[in-house]
MDAnalysis code that builds the backbone (N, CA, C; Angstrom):
import MDAnalysis as mda
import numpy as np

u = mda.Universe.empty(282, n_residues=94, atom_resindex=np.repeat(np.arange(94), 3), trajectory=True)
u.add_TopologyAttr("name", ["N", "CA", "C"] * 94)
u.add_TopologyAttr("resid", np.arange(1, 95))
u.add_TopologyAttr("resname", ["LYS", "LEU", "ILE", "GLY", "GLU", "ILE", "PHE", "PHE", "ASN", "PHE", "GLN", "ASP", "ILE", "ASP", "GLU", "LEU", "TYR", "SER", "TYR", "TYR", "GLN", "ILE", "LYS", "ARG", "ASN", "PHE", "ARG", "GLN", "ARG", "ILE", "LYS", "ASN", "ILE", "LYS", "PHE", "ASP", "PHE", "VAL", "PHE", "ASP", "ILE", "THR", "GLN", "ASN", "LYS", "PHE", "LEU", "ILE", "ASN", "ASN", "LEU", "LYS", "ILE", "ASP", "ASN", "ASN", "SER", "ASN", "GLU", "ASN", "VAL", "ASN", "LYS", "PHE", "LEU", "GLU", "ASN", "PHE", "ASN", "PHE", "LYS", "ASN", "ASP", "ASN", "LEU", "PHE", "ASN", "LYS", "VAL", "LYS", "PHE", "ARG", "ASN", "PHE", "VAL", "LYS", "GLU", "PHE", "PHE", "LYS", "ILE", "TYR", "ALA", "GLY"])
u.atoms.positions = np.array([
    [65.096, 80.191, 125.665],
    [65.250, 81.733, 125.777],
    [65.964, 81.716, 125.872],
    [65.923, 83.209, 125.927],
    [67.538, 84.396, 125.907],
    [68.009, 85.244, 126.627],
    [69.010, 84.970, 127.564],
    [68.865, 85.262, 128.243],
    [71.247, 86.191, 128.094],
    [70.736, 87.384, 129.105],
    [71.331, 87.741, 128.894],
    [71.768, 89.544, 129.559],
    [72.514, 90.455, 128.696],
    [72.955, 91.585, 130.352],
    [73.205, 92.555, 129.132],
    [72.360, 93.980, 129.311],
    [72.375, 94.807, 128.550],
    [73.324, 96.467, 129.541],
    [74.168, 97.027, 128.952],
    [75.279, 98.033, 129.948],
    [74.535, 99.628, 128.842],
    [74.085, 100.418, 129.565],
    [73.424, 101.838, 129.088],
    [74.443, 102.966, 129.406],
    [76.287, 102.991, 128.419],
    [76.809, 104.383, 128.868],
    [76.083, 105.505, 127.926],
    [75.470, 106.466, 128.842],
    [75.358, 107.661, 128.126],
    [75.940, 108.420, 128.245],
    [76.129, 109.198, 126.657],
    [77.354, 110.624, 126.593],
    [76.238, 111.427, 126.797],
    [75.410, 111.310, 126.564],
    [74.222, 113.031, 127.119],
    [72.812, 112.338, 126.901],
    [73.218, 112.271, 128.295],
    [71.612, 111.645, 128.890],
    [70.390, 112.380, 128.910],
    [70.478, 113.811, 128.545],
    [69.417, 114.812, 127.919],
    [68.813, 114.373, 127.251],
    [68.982, 114.176, 125.740],
    [68.401, 113.649, 124.455],
    [67.308, 112.135, 125.616],
    [67.621, 111.727, 125.878],
    [66.696, 110.565, 126.044],
    [65.953, 110.881, 126.627],
    [65.827, 111.994, 127.388],
    [65.210, 112.517, 128.831],
    [64.591, 113.466, 127.926],
    [64.826, 114.386, 126.342],
    [63.846, 114.644, 125.779],
    [63.317, 114.024, 124.999],
    [63.477, 112.828, 124.480],
    [62.864, 111.811, 123.248],
    [61.336, 111.655, 123.785],
    [62.045, 110.951, 125.396],
    [60.604, 110.451, 126.313],
    [59.821, 111.819, 126.894],
    [59.807, 112.488, 127.195],
    [58.972, 113.521, 127.389],
    [59.231, 113.467, 129.300],
    [60.770, 112.951, 129.609],
    [60.356, 112.893, 130.945],
    [60.757, 114.084, 131.659],
    [59.263, 115.168, 132.659],
    [59.554, 115.577, 133.473],
    [61.043, 116.235, 133.466],
    [60.959, 117.560, 134.154],
    [63.222, 118.192, 134.077],
    [62.943, 117.274, 136.230],
    [61.591, 117.125, 136.656],
    [62.137, 116.975, 137.990],
    [62.250, 115.982, 138.671],
    [62.020, 114.892, 137.199],
    [62.656, 113.554, 137.662],
    [64.582, 112.895, 136.217],
    [64.167, 114.366, 136.410],
    [65.850, 113.949, 135.681],
    [66.990, 114.006, 136.159],
    [67.754, 112.841, 136.647],
    [68.897, 112.911, 137.245],
    [69.619, 112.554, 136.436],
    [71.585, 112.870, 136.401],
    [72.516, 112.797, 136.136],
    [72.469, 111.071, 135.860],
    [73.113, 110.274, 134.986],
    [73.277, 108.884, 135.018],
    [74.126, 108.576, 134.306],
    [75.383, 108.356, 134.177],
    [76.416, 108.219, 133.579],
    [75.776, 106.911, 132.746],
    [75.514, 104.817, 133.381],
    [75.202, 104.549, 133.205],
    [74.287, 103.770, 133.305],
    [73.996, 102.227, 132.296],
    [72.785, 101.699, 133.313],
    [72.557, 100.177, 133.140],
    [72.742, 99.237, 133.546],
    [72.651, 98.187, 133.257],
    [72.018, 97.525, 134.109],
    [71.734, 96.015, 133.655],
    [71.112, 95.410, 134.133],
    [70.274, 93.897, 133.087],
    [70.054, 92.855, 133.947],
    [70.029, 91.382, 133.680],
    [68.888, 91.790, 132.788],
    [69.002, 90.700, 132.117],
    [67.194, 89.834, 130.880],
    [67.024, 88.983, 130.964],
    [66.524, 87.740, 129.990],
    [65.719, 86.759, 130.178],
    [64.863, 87.160, 129.438],
    [64.110, 86.553, 127.959],
    [63.307, 87.149, 127.447],
    [62.436, 85.152, 126.187],
    [61.123, 85.175, 127.426],
    [61.225, 84.020, 126.634],
    [60.020, 84.021, 125.555],
    [60.860, 83.147, 124.239],
    [60.837, 83.435, 123.257],
    [59.387, 83.034, 122.428],
    [59.121, 81.642, 123.454],
    [58.377, 80.925, 123.110],
    [56.772, 81.996, 123.258],
    [57.202, 82.443, 124.701],
    [55.455, 83.016, 125.895],
    [55.422, 83.847, 125.150],
    [56.991, 85.005, 124.856],
    [57.043, 85.946, 124.426],
    [56.355, 87.187, 125.506],
    [57.768, 86.466, 127.384],
    [57.766, 87.454, 128.413],
    [59.315, 87.852, 127.982],
    [59.504, 89.013, 128.626],
    [60.794, 89.232, 129.228],
    [61.148, 90.279, 130.725],
    [61.461, 89.348, 131.732],
    [61.686, 89.657, 132.323],
    [64.101, 90.215, 132.887],
    [62.940, 91.493, 133.649],
    [64.058, 92.050, 133.820],
    [64.893, 92.065, 135.355],
    [66.114, 91.948, 135.765],
    [66.060, 92.483, 136.928],
    [67.387, 92.502, 137.493],
    [68.257, 92.693, 138.898],
    [69.671, 92.648, 138.819],
    [69.677, 93.967, 138.152],
    [69.180, 95.074, 138.357],
    [69.861, 96.409, 137.658],
    [70.754, 96.697, 138.378],
    [71.582, 97.959, 138.287],
    [71.800, 98.641, 138.622],
    [71.883, 99.910, 138.140],
    [71.988, 101.078, 138.451],
    [72.700, 102.990, 138.008],
    [73.400, 103.031, 138.768],
    [74.963, 103.478, 137.797],
    [75.648, 103.586, 137.852],
    [76.461, 103.544, 139.583],
    [75.955, 101.836, 139.336],
    [76.885, 100.725, 140.369],
    [76.022, 100.684, 141.080],
    [75.260, 101.059, 141.541],
    [74.566, 101.320, 142.779],
    [73.116, 100.381, 142.590],
    [72.544, 100.043, 143.032],
    [71.019, 98.907, 142.860],
    [70.637, 101.072, 143.958],
    [69.379, 100.330, 143.889],
    [68.272, 101.346, 144.233],
    [66.513, 100.665, 144.255],
    [66.759, 100.011, 145.539],
    [64.867, 99.887, 146.166],
    [63.725, 99.882, 146.070],
    [63.820, 101.680, 145.803],
    [62.582, 100.673, 144.354],
    [62.366, 101.665, 142.939],
    [63.149, 101.047, 142.620],
    [63.147, 100.821, 141.109],
    [62.978, 99.446, 141.920],
    [64.094, 98.683, 142.280],
    [63.952, 96.804, 142.074],
    [62.359, 96.968, 142.798],
    [62.067, 97.202, 143.277],
    [60.232, 97.037, 143.953],
    [59.303, 97.129, 142.473],
    [59.891, 98.000, 141.938],
    [58.768, 98.507, 140.242],
    [59.142, 96.860, 139.435],
    [60.222, 97.245, 139.296],
    [60.797, 96.279, 138.145],
    [59.934, 94.707, 139.452],
    [60.441, 94.465, 139.816],
    [59.656, 93.015, 140.205],
    [58.296, 93.314, 139.604],
    [56.834, 94.492, 140.008],
    [55.829, 94.666, 139.926],
    [55.229, 94.531, 138.543],
    [57.254, 94.764, 137.719],
    [56.318, 94.512, 136.004],
    [56.901, 93.983, 135.351],
    [57.980, 92.797, 135.690],
    [57.969, 91.408, 135.918],
    [56.683, 90.702, 135.951],
    [56.107, 90.759, 136.730],
    [54.921, 89.908, 137.307],
    [54.470, 90.258, 136.598],
    [53.565, 91.680, 135.649],
    [52.454, 91.830, 135.843],
    [52.849, 91.145, 133.690],
    [54.129, 90.992, 133.627],
    [54.244, 90.773, 132.091],
    [53.051, 91.174, 131.010],
    [54.196, 92.418, 131.416],
    [53.479, 93.557, 130.211],
    [54.265, 93.118, 128.577],
    [53.545, 93.671, 128.239],
    [54.100, 93.125, 126.703],
    [55.070, 94.850, 126.537],
    [56.495, 94.439, 126.391],
    [57.537, 95.992, 126.172],
    [57.339, 96.426, 124.731],
    [57.196, 95.134, 123.820],
    [57.673, 95.510, 122.868],
    [56.575, 96.412, 121.549],
    [55.887, 96.745, 123.162],
    [54.640, 97.500, 121.994],
    [55.080, 99.550, 122.692],
    [54.977, 100.048, 121.461],
    [55.896, 101.779, 121.761],
    [55.235, 102.096, 122.916],
    [53.767, 101.513, 122.626],
    [53.035, 103.184, 124.226],
    [54.133, 102.559, 125.320],
    [53.365, 100.870, 125.959],
    [53.598, 100.277, 126.674],
    [55.121, 100.592, 127.156],
    [55.796, 101.041, 126.029],
    [57.645, 101.015, 126.544],
    [57.731, 101.254, 126.776],
    [57.135, 102.867, 126.351],
    [57.094, 104.596, 126.290],
    [57.179, 104.987, 127.913],
    [55.678, 104.650, 128.232],
    [54.936, 103.986, 129.721],
    [56.080, 103.684, 130.374],
    [57.023, 103.396, 130.055],
    [57.450, 102.352, 131.334],
    [58.458, 102.813, 131.027],
    [59.659, 103.473, 130.446],
    [61.121, 104.129, 130.875],
    [59.728, 105.617, 130.980],
    [59.559, 105.874, 131.460],
    [59.251, 107.131, 132.298],
    [58.898, 107.287, 134.074],
    [57.888, 105.806, 133.568],
    [57.587, 105.569, 135.239],
    [58.681, 104.935, 136.172],
    [59.716, 104.031, 134.724],
    [61.247, 103.898, 135.607],
    [61.106, 105.045, 136.076],
    [61.932, 106.125, 135.278],
    [62.520, 107.836, 135.893],
    [61.747, 108.339, 137.012],
    [60.878, 108.258, 136.603],
    [59.863, 108.714, 138.089],
    [60.294, 108.186, 139.559],
    [60.895, 106.814, 139.253],
    [60.577, 106.019, 140.692],
    [62.173, 106.568, 140.652],
    [63.084, 106.495, 139.864],
    [64.510, 106.785, 140.112],
    [64.468, 107.897, 141.296],
    [63.923, 108.643, 139.964],
    [64.419, 110.602, 141.291],
    [63.024, 110.190, 142.217],
    [62.472, 109.847, 142.712],
    [61.434, 109.814, 144.049],
    [61.690, 109.130, 144.765],
])
């Protein structure tokens, strides 16, 4: 297993929103995102937990991640990853 932490520090998050085609009403001003992950190499499973946006937790996002971790979707599929990112920002803005 590979265990780690990922930290995104955004200088211009609008580029990310444009690339993933996030609807304007779901775009929030975010400075950073931090989360822990566990990647099980043998089973090709990627779990995300302890997510913080601008150093704050969000209950709706945590429920979304619990559901994602339970389903074990393959984030290495480009279409599934794009849909994951779009749904993530939709949940966070909602």
